[in-house]
Phi, psi and omega in degrees: 000315181294321180295321179295319180296318180296322179297316178301318182296318181297316179298318180298317180299317180299316179298315180298317179298320178296319179297316179299314181297321179297317180296319180294319178296319180296319181294317181292334180280341182293136180288143177284158176297125184294146176266133182291116186285321181234093178297156182305137177285174178302144175298139181248146178281176181297335181280352179096359180261151182300143179288163183285346182290127182290150179291152179294139177281170180303338179282351181090001181244122180303135174084000180237146181259152178273165181286336178271163180294132181290155177292158179303139181287150177249124183302138177292148180296147180294148178297143182298146181295149178295128181296149179295148179304139180266128181236138179309137184276061177286136182304128178079002183275134178292158177284188181300153178291145176210161178296113186110002177304316173263129176287154181252121176216056189297143176245150181286133176282145170300153184303319181296319180290328175302317180290326181295320186274002182305323181289350181287124178288320182205137183197171183209148162234127185233133169277106185287341179289328180244000181059040186246133175283122179266333178204146176208152176218112179047044188291340181263359181280135183277132179220165171300143185244355177051227187283359170298343172310323187295344175299316179290322177301316179294319179298317180294329176295314180295320179294326177299318179294324178296325180276342182228082184299343179283353180242154182201183177297343178279347181302134182267142174232157181243130176285131184259168176296326178294322176299312182298321178296319179296315179302318182292315183292335182248014177054045179255114181256298180061247180252020172059054177295141182239157181300142177076359174286145179245137180220156171277156177296334176295322177294322178294320178294320177303311182294325177297311188277328180277301187259002181056043185289122183285326179292323180292322177297320177300315182295321178296317177298320178297318178298314182293334179268015177071027178101354180244094185298334182293340180276344188292321178304320177296323177295321178296315181295322178293320180292319178300318179295318178297331179277000180086008182266070189288343181269355182278146179220129183237138176248345180196178185273348188246340179099001176291146176298146180249125178284125180222170181299333181271001180123195180273112183272133179249148168291140188227158177179179180253168176298324177295320177300314182294319179299319179296315177300323178296319178299318178292319181299325182295343180279353183249108178303328180297326177283312187292334177303312182277330178296335180256013182261133183278334181201159178208177182226128175258147183059040184300330182263013181253173179285341183239064180299152183230119181272136177244139181240145185293139174279353178265093185289346179289347177286344189270041174082359181290329180228114182300137172091358182294131182247352181170190029216307183201143177246171176195152174201133161217166179302321182283328183273336189071192179275125183235156177196148165235123185241136173246146186211147176221124175222136177049042179063021176246126184254137179227158173223139175233132174242129176226128183230146172075027180277130173053050177303140183064017181272175183230021184271006177058032173086010183296317179295316177304313183295322179293320177298313181296320179302313182291324177294320178295314180301317178298318184297331181275359173270351185276000000 
């Protein structure tokens, strides 16, 4: 009996030991609760920057700490990079301007030419075939640009047509009494637009590019701004920024100084900015047609036709191959010009700004400087 009892006890102990061992093995095999490796980052606003709401503390209450040590912090993700400026994908059109858009391959000027170009405040000579700067002087310095402003006005007109195929240079506009009042109050004559006259946008572009007419530039800006000319300068500044021209500043569509409490405000930019606008303008035949025209006629079918003559005197055979582009003058800007030229399948551009400020030579010194720079560039 005793032996039987002892046997039962031994069997019971063995069973209990097996049960204990089985439970321990099962517990050790069970997976632990996973630890969150990357806790949620800070909530971000629509702009991509972290919101002002503080993250929850380990206690679960914003702004309060728990009695236990908090888990290691995880760095918030960096704010997304600012997207690159978007520019219409016109065939053959360059992308936005950037530092290095023009390659630098400067050549030494002859001593005599160095003395000739001394009056230039800021300037460039560019080989357009290779996009290379052959000569420059303070080309990145911002100065008043006067009527070189009209390059951006003309570009925005062409871009408008690309975005609105139902409109074109043939589109007719009507000069209003309010336009005429504005011209009178601001002493803007140009081609003497009168109320109720109708013109095509091509005629307005002609007057802008050939005769640098300030009233026509105003009307084009008004058209592009949906009838509110006061909105157009903001549109110009936004477009310049999208094009990468961050140093440019516009107060109007034509480049005339604007009287303000802080003084006479000028539209401003650098020679590099102007050269870039010139490169884009050359891609539009509608602009270059008039930029290379010596004269035109407004109201040709009326009893009072009005002839317009180019302000770019280099087009009149003084320099072979000149194809454009735009002139400008104000007291603050001096005589300015961007000239394009093609000879023997070689394309050049010259920008000269600030020549003979407050002068009365009607741009003769400026033109002579540009002529000599062009002639030199074709010897390279």
